[in-house]
C-alpha positions in Angstrom: 125.6 57.6 47.3 129.2 58.2 46.2 128.1 61.0 43.9 127.1 63.0 47.0 130.8 63.3 48.1 132.3 64.4 44.8 132.2 68.1 45.5 134.2 69.7 48.3 131.2 71.5 49.7 129.3 68.3 50.1 132.3 66.7 51.8 132.5 69.7 54.2 128.8 69.5 55.0 129.1 65.8 55.7 132.1 66.4 58.0 130.3 69.1 59.9 127.1 67.0 60.3 129.2 64.0 61.5 131.0 66.2 64.0 127.7 67.4 65.4 126.5 63.8 65.7 129.7 62.8 67.5 129.0 65.6 70.1 125.5 64.3 70.6 126.7 60.7 71.0 129.4 61.8 73.4 126.9 63.9 75.4 124.7 60.8 75.8 127.4 58.1 76.3 130.0 59.7 78.5 127.8 60.2 81.6 126.7 56.5 81.4 130.3 55.4 81.3 131.1 57.4 84.5 133.3 59.9 82.7 133.2 63.6 83.3 131.2 64.8 80.3 131.8 68.6 80.8 133.9 69.1 77.6 131.4 67.1 75.5 128.2 68.3 77.2 125.7 70.1 75.0 124.6 72.0 78.0 127.9 73.3 79.3 128.9 76.8 78.7 132.2 77.0 76.7 132.2 73.2 76.1 133.7 71.9 72.9 130.3 71.6 71.2 129.5 75.2 71.9 132.9 76.4 70.7 132.5 74.3 67.5 129.1 76.0 66.9 130.8 79.4 67.3 133.4 78.4 64.7 130.7 77.3 62.3 128.8 80.5 62.7 132.0 82.5 62.1 132.8 80.5 59.0 129.3 81.2 57.7 129.8 84.9 58.2 133.2 84.9 56.4 131.8 82.8 53.5 128.8 85.0 53.1 130.9 88.1 53.0 133.2 86.6 50.4 130.2 85.6 48.3 128.7 89.1 48.7 131.9 90.7 47.5 132.4 88.2 44.7 128.8 88.3 43.4 128.3 92.0 44.3 124.8 91.2 45.7 123.7 92.9 48.9 121.4 90.0 49.9 124.4 87.9 50.9 125.7 90.8 53.0 122.4 90.9 54.8 122.6 87.2 55.6 126.1 87.7 56.8 124.9 90.4 59.2 122.2 88.0 60.5 124.6 85.3 61.2 127.1 87.7 62.8 124.3 88.8 65.1 123.5 85.1 65.9 127.2 84.5 66.6 127.4 87.6 68.9 124.2 86.7 70.6 125.3 83.1 71.3 128.7 84.1 72.5 127.9 87.2 74.5 124.4 86.2 75.6 122.9 89.4 74.4 119.2 88.5 74.6 119.6 86.9 78.0 121.3 89.9 79.5 118.9 92.3 77.8 116.0 90.3 79.2 117.3 90.5 82.7 117.9 94.2 82.4 114.4 94.8 81.0 112.8 92.6 83.7 114.6 94.5 86.5 113.8 97.9 84.9 110.1 97.2 84.6 110.0 95.1 87.7 108.5 92.2 85.9 107.7 89.0 87.7 107.9 85.5 86.2 104.6 84.6 84.6 104.1 81.3 86.5 105.8 82.4 89.7 
């Protein structure tokens, strides 16, 4: 078990996973304690968990760009572009806004009313 934490990358992964688990626990526990769970809510826009997710996606993009430059392989740059799109889509709500625009343009009604 201790061998898992010898490399810095494994320690970082462990810390990121533990932080995600803390957000899940806080999301469940705080409302039951009568506290205002807004900052720790997994459903709140611009809550701490959402901002933490943005930071992780940003780090992924930066690390993939660094690896792409260091290894001189375009495949890492492609992955960086994908994660950059995911970051922009999450933060700017691209597909939600585009869906609303398309539905209004084509006068689409909800499928189940």
